[in-house]
Structure formats: C-alpha cells, structure tokens
LOGUBA-429258 format. One record per atom (N, C-alpha, C, O, CB): x, y, z. Coordinates in nm, 3 decimals. Atoms other than C-alpha are relative to their C-alpha. Glycine has a CB too. Example, Ala and Ser with C-alpha at 12.3 -4.5 7.8 and 13.67 -1.06 7.14 Angstrom:
2
LONU      px      py      pz
LONU   0.089  -0.119   0.000
LONU   1.230  -0.450   0.780
LONU   0.090   0.120   0.000
LONU   0.194   0.118   0.066
LONU  -0.099   0.003   0.125
LONU  -0.082  -0.119  -0.006
LONU   1.367  -0.106   0.714
LONU  -0.077   0.109   0.073
LONU  -0.026   0.220   0.090
LONU   0.041   0.046  -0.142
END
This chain:
70
LONU      px      py      pz
LONU  -0.125  -0.061   0.040
LONU  22.719   8.986  20.045
LONU  -0.003   0.015  -0.147
LONU  -0.021  -0.085  -0.217
LONU   0.123  -0.081   0.046
LONU   0.007  -0.022   0.143
LONU  22.725   9.141  19.701
LONU   0.145   0.033  -0.047
LONU   0.225   0.089   0.027
LONU  -0.103   0.117  -0.035
LONU  -0.132  -0.024   0.050
LONU  23.029   9.160  19.481
LONU   0.096  -0.114   0.032
LONU   0.053  -0.226   0.058
LONU   0.051   0.129   0.056
LONU  -0.100   0.101  -0.026
LONU  23.352   8.972  19.537
LONU   0.000  -0.044   0.146
LONU  -0.021   0.039   0.235
LONU   0.136   0.052  -0.038
LONU  -0.005   0.044  -0.137
LONU  23.379   8.754  19.846
LONU   0.115   0.057   0.075
LONU   0.223   0.079   0.019
LONU   0.005  -0.147   0.006
LONU  -0.104  -0.062  -0.085
LONU  23.576   8.898  20.135
LONU   0.074  -0.108   0.081
LONU   0.117  -0.083   0.193
LONU  -0.064   0.105   0.097
LONU  -0.070   0.106  -0.075
LONU  23.735   8.567  20.233
LONU   0.082  -0.083  -0.099
LONU   0.064  -0.073  -0.221
LONU  -0.101  -0.092   0.078
LONU  -0.091   0.083   0.082
LONU  23.996   8.320  20.107
LONU  -0.024  -0.146   0.025
LONU  -0.091  -0.183   0.122
LONU   0.147   0.035   0.028
LONU   0.004   0.145  -0.019
LONU  24.020   7.948  20.067
LONU   0.073  -0.033   0.129
LONU   0.185   0.011   0.151
LONU   0.065  -0.075  -0.122
LONU  -0.059   0.031  -0.128
LONU  24.085   7.806  20.410
LONU  -0.058   0.081   0.116
LONU  -0.042   0.045   0.233
LONU   0.146   0.020  -0.008
LONU   0.065  -0.077  -0.104
LONU  23.893   8.076  20.597
LONU  -0.131  -0.074   0.043
LONU  -0.186  -0.156  -0.031
LONU  -0.031   0.148  -0.051
LONU   0.126   0.050  -0.045
LONU  23.591   7.985  20.805
LONU  -0.099   0.121   0.010
LONU  -0.061   0.235   0.037
LONU   0.017  -0.075   0.137
LONU   0.109  -0.100  -0.016
LONU  23.258   8.174  20.808
LONU  -0.084  -0.041   0.117
LONU  -0.143  -0.150   0.118
LONU  -0.087   0.013  -0.129
LONU   0.080   0.023  -0.118
LONU  23.088   8.201  21.144
LONU  -0.123   0.086  -0.004
LONU  -0.112   0.209  -0.013
LONU   0.081   0.027   0.125
LONU   0.125  -0.071   0.000
LONU  22.720   8.297  21.146
LONU  -0.066  -0.021   0.136
LONU  -0.129  -0.125   0.159
LONU  -0.092  -0.048  -0.118
LONU   0.070   0.018  -0.131
LONU  22.596   8.351  21.500
LONU  -0.151  -0.004  -0.017
LONU  -0.206   0.071  -0.097
LONU   0.038   0.115   0.098
LONU   0.145   0.014   0.008
LONU  22.233   8.246  21.551
LONU  -0.051  -0.021  -0.141
LONU  -0.146   0.045  -0.184
LONU  -0.064   0.121   0.058
LONU   0.039   0.024   0.143
LONU  22.204   8.110  21.196
LONU  -0.145  -0.043  -0.007
LONU  -0.216  -0.004  -0.099
LONU   0.091  -0.108  -0.066
LONU   0.137   0.045   0.006
LONU  21.875   7.940  21.282
LONU  -0.102   0.118   0.016
LONU  -0.209   0.117  -0.044
LONU  -0.023  -0.105   0.109
LONU   0.086  -0.118  -0.014
LONU  21.724   8.274  21.393
LONU   0.004   0.080  -0.130
LONU  -0.100   0.129  -0.174
LONU   0.046   0.090   0.120
LONU  -0.011  -0.068   0.122
LONU  21.857   8.436  21.077
LONU  -0.088  -0.055  -0.112
LONU  -0.142   0.018  -0.194
LONU   0.139  -0.001  -0.041
LONU   0.088   0.069   0.101
LONU  21.669   8.179  20.866
LONU  -0.147   0.035   0.016
LONU  -0.225   0.021  -0.078
LONU   0.015  -0.153   0.013
LONU   0.141  -0.039  -0.025
LONU  21.344   8.298  21.025
LONU  -0.021   0.144  -0.033
LONU  -0.136   0.188  -0.036
LONU  -0.040  -0.024   0.146
LONU   0.013  -0.147   0.032
LONU  21.414   8.666  20.934
LONU  -0.011   0.019  -0.149
LONU  -0.050  -0.072  -0.223
LONU   0.123   0.083   0.054
LONU   0.013  -0.032   0.145
LONU  21.426   8.837  20.595
LONU   0.118  -0.049  -0.080
LONU   0.115  -0.044  -0.202
LONU  -0.016   0.151  -0.021
LONU  -0.117   0.059   0.062
LONU  21.766   8.682  20.518
LONU   0.071   0.091  -0.099
LONU   0.138   0.043  -0.190
LONU  -0.038  -0.125  -0.069
LONU  -0.062  -0.092   0.093
LONU  21.885   8.997  20.343
LONU   0.124   0.070   0.057
LONU   0.204   0.125  -0.019
LONU  -0.100   0.102  -0.043
LONU  -0.115  -0.067  -0.060
LONU  22.142   9.132  20.595
LONU   0.037  -0.080   0.124
LONU   0.002  -0.043   0.236
LONU  -0.032   0.151   0.036
LONU  -0.041   0.089  -0.108
LONU  22.291   8.854  20.805
LONU   0.146   0.026   0.045
LONU   0.240   0.016  -0.033
LONU  -0.015  -0.146  -0.045
LONU  -0.135  -0.026  -0.051
LONU  22.586   8.940  21.029
LONU   0.079  -0.129   0.008
LONU   0.028  -0.227   0.064
LONU  -0.006   0.067   0.138
LONU  -0.086   0.113  -0.002
LONU  22.870   8.693  20.987
LONU   0.143   0.049   0.022
LONU   0.172   0.169   0.012
LONU  -0.014  -0.081  -0.130
LONU  -0.140  -0.029  -0.022
LONU  23.240   8.677  21.061
LONU   0.088  -0.095  -0.080
LONU   0.064  -0.215  -0.084
LONU   0.033  -0.008   0.149
LONU  -0.099   0.079   0.068
LONU  23.530   8.560  20.848
LONU   0.113  -0.024   0.102
LONU   0.169   0.069   0.159
LONU   0.052   0.071  -0.131
LONU  -0.107   0.040  -0.094
LONU  23.780   8.367  21.065
LONU   0.117  -0.047  -0.080
LONU   0.121  -0.163  -0.122
LONU  -0.046  -0.112   0.099
LONU  -0.117   0.032   0.081
LONU  24.107   8.375  20.881
LONU   0.123   0.056   0.076
LONU   0.137   0.040   0.197
LONU  -0.012   0.061  -0.147
LONU  -0.113  -0.063  -0.063
LONU  24.430   8.560  20.942
LONU  -0.048   0.109   0.096
LONU   0.015   0.132   0.200
LONU   0.095   0.059  -0.104
LONU   0.064  -0.098  -0.087
LONU  24.211   8.831  21.092
LONU  -0.147  -0.035   0.006
LONU  -0.199  -0.106  -0.080
LONU   0.021   0.147  -0.052
LONU   0.145   0.013  -0.008
LONU  23.851   8.834  21.211
LONU  -0.061   0.121  -0.065
LONU  -0.036   0.234  -0.025
LONU  -0.048  -0.016   0.146
LONU   0.069  -0.115   0.069
LONU  23.638   9.044  20.974
LONU  -0.152  -0.022   0.010
LONU  -0.198  -0.135  -0.003
LONU   0.044   0.013  -0.154
LONU   0.144   0.009   0.003
LONU  23.267   9.117  21.003
LONU  -0.045   0.025  -0.143
LONU   0.001   0.117  -0.210
LONU  -0.065   0.101   0.099
LONU   0.058  -0.017   0.134
LONU  23.072   9.075  20.681
LONU  -0.153  -0.009   0.008
LONU  -0.208  -0.052   0.110
LONU   0.056  -0.107  -0.098
LONU   0.146   0.013   0.012
LONU  22.709   9.091  20.574
LONU  -0.035  -0.095  -0.110
LONU   0.011  -0.079  -0.223
LONU  -0.065   0.134  -0.027
LONU   0.039   0.096   0.102
LONU  22.553   8.800  20.392
LONU  -0.153   0.014  -0.028
LONU  -0.227   0.077   0.047
LONU   0.036  -0.146   0.044
LONU   0.145   0.014   0.028
LONU  22.216   8.740  20.229
LONU  -0.020  -0.138  -0.057
LONU   0.071  -0.199  -0.114
LONU  -0.052   0.111  -0.101
LONU   0.040   0.132   0.050
LONU  22.036   8.422  20.139
LONU  -0.122   0.019  -0.088
LONU  -0.219   0.085  -0.050
LONU  -0.029  -0.099   0.118
LONU   0.114  -0.007   0.089
LONU  21.807   8.387  19.841
LONU  -0.120  -0.068   0.063
LONU  -0.105  -0.149   0.154
LONU   0.032  -0.063  -0.135
LONU   0.126   0.060  -0.056
LONU  21.444   8.292  19.911
LONU   0.015  -0.154   0.007
LONU   0.071  -0.218  -0.083
LONU  -0.128   0.039  -0.090
LONU   0.002   0.144  -0.021
LONU  21.407   7.940  20.047
LONU  -0.144  -0.040   0.037
LONU  -0.219   0.039   0.095
LONU   0.102  -0.043   0.111
LONU   0.126   0.055  -0.036
LONU  21.101   7.723  20.085
LONU   0.002  -0.038   0.151
LONU   0.110  -0.050   0.210
LONU  -0.033  -0.124  -0.090
LONU   0.004   0.038  -0.143
LONU  20.988   7.630  20.437
LONU   0.075  -0.138   0.019
LONU   0.145  -0.155   0.119
LONU  -0.152  -0.011   0.051
LONU  -0.069   0.125  -0.015
LONU  21.119   7.272  20.377
LONU   0.151   0.015  -0.013
LONU   0.226  -0.054   0.056
LONU  -0.050  -0.097  -0.101
LONU  -0.143  -0.026   0.012
LONU  21.458   7.402  20.265
LONU   0.056   0.057   0.128
LONU   0.163   0.017   0.172
LONU   0.028   0.096  -0.115
LONU  -0.041  -0.057  -0.128
LONU  21.482   7.607  20.581
LONU   0.011  -0.111   0.110
LONU   0.106  -0.113   0.189
LONU  -0.102   0.112   0.044
LONU  -0.001   0.109  -0.098
LONU  21.399   7.298  20.791
LONU   0.126  -0.088  -0.021
LONU   0.189  -0.130   0.076
LONU  -0.130  -0.086  -0.011
LONU  -0.118   0.081   0.029
LONU  21.677   7.100  20.616
LONU   0.126   0.067   0.047
LONU   0.211   0.004   0.110
LONU   0.011  -0.029  -0.148
LONU  -0.120  -0.076  -0.042
LONU  21.935   7.372  20.676
LONU   0.009   0.005   0.153
LONU   0.116  -0.013   0.211
LONU  -0.004   0.146  -0.057
LONU  -0.001  -0.005  -0.146
LONU  21.827   7.407  21.041
LONU   0.039  -0.130   0.064
LONU   0.098  -0.133   0.173
LONU  -0.132   0.040   0.049
LONU  -0.037   0.133  -0.052
LONU  21.868   7.031  21.084
LONU   0.149  -0.029  -0.021
LONU   0.203  -0.120   0.042
LONU  -0.083  -0.108  -0.069
LONU  -0.146   0.020   0.025
LONU  22.228   7.056  20.956
LONU   0.027  -0.063  -0.135
LONU   0.128  -0.035  -0.199
LONU   0.062  -0.087   0.110
LONU  -0.013   0.063   0.133
LONU  22.178   6.844  20.646
LONU  -0.125  -0.081  -0.028
LONU  -0.210  -0.100   0.059
LONU   0.129  -0.091  -0.008
LONU   0.120   0.075   0.036
LONU  21.922   6.638  20.458
LONU  -0.007  -0.138   0.075
LONU  -0.116  -0.187   0.106
LONU  -0.002  -0.021  -0.153
LONU  -0.001   0.128  -0.073
LONU  22.029   6.315  20.634
LONU  -0.058   0.026   0.139
LONU  -0.145  -0.049   0.181
LONU   0.148  -0.062   0.009
LONU   0.049  -0.036  -0.132
LONU  21.964   6.476  20.977
LONU  -0.151   0.026  -0.005
LONU  -0.227  -0.022   0.080
LONU   0.075   0.123   0.054
LONU   0.139  -0.037   0.017
LONU  21.632   6.615  20.854
LONU  -0.086  -0.126  -0.012
LONU  -0.189  -0.140   0.054
LONU  -0.018   0.090  -0.123
LONU   0.077   0.120   0.021
LONU  21.513   6.275  20.732
LONU   0.001  -0.091   0.120
LONU  -0.099  -0.155   0.151
LONU   0.050  -0.073  -0.119
LONU  -0.008   0.083  -0.121
LONU  21.637   6.094  21.041
LONU  -0.097   0.052   0.107
LONU  -0.164  -0.027   0.173
LONU   0.144  -0.002   0.054
LONU   0.087  -0.056  -0.104
LONU  21.447   6.333  21.268
LONU  -0.150  -0.011  -0.037
LONU  -0.235  -0.018   0.052
LONU   0.037   0.147   0.023
LONU   0.141   0.012   0.042
LONU  21.126   6.307  21.061
LONU  -0.055  -0.139   0.033
LONU  -0.176  -0.154   0.053
LONU  -0.013   0.028  -0.150
LONU   0.045   0.138  -0.025
LONU  21.110   5.931  21.123
LONU  -0.005  -0.039   0.145
LONU  -0.026  -0.155   0.178
LONU   0.089  -0.094  -0.071
LONU   0.005   0.029  -0.145
LONU  21.119   5.959  21.499
LONU  -0.136   0.028   0.056
LONU  -0.159   0.009   0.176
LONU   0.102   0.082   0.077
END
C-alpha cells in the first residue's frame, strides 16, 4: 500500500493466506480492512530474509524458537 493508510486506529487488517503471500513476490497482497465497513486494500512487504519469513510464519520469534528446539 503506497501513500496514506486506508484504515483507522481500531480497525483490523485481515490478510487471507498470509503464509502463501510470504512465498510470493510480496508486492501486491490482497487484504481487507475490517472497520465500520469492509474495504479491500493492496499491501506490499519489503524484502525479507528467509529466516525473517520463517519467524513471521511461526507467528512470532518466541514460537519460532520454541519450534526449532523440538
């Protein structure tokens, strides 16, 4: 998403299939703003390292580290 954000404080952003999006080019990710109305938006993610992608897919760094030690 370039320019001003199309959402307000208190809105939620829903990104369907976010894990699949992380495996793509990450330049045009379909997402939805869940606020007073549901609005479709397009997001992009700056380049990430493979390890950064694994951490995000795990949900957080704590989950990533917990799963590595199993």
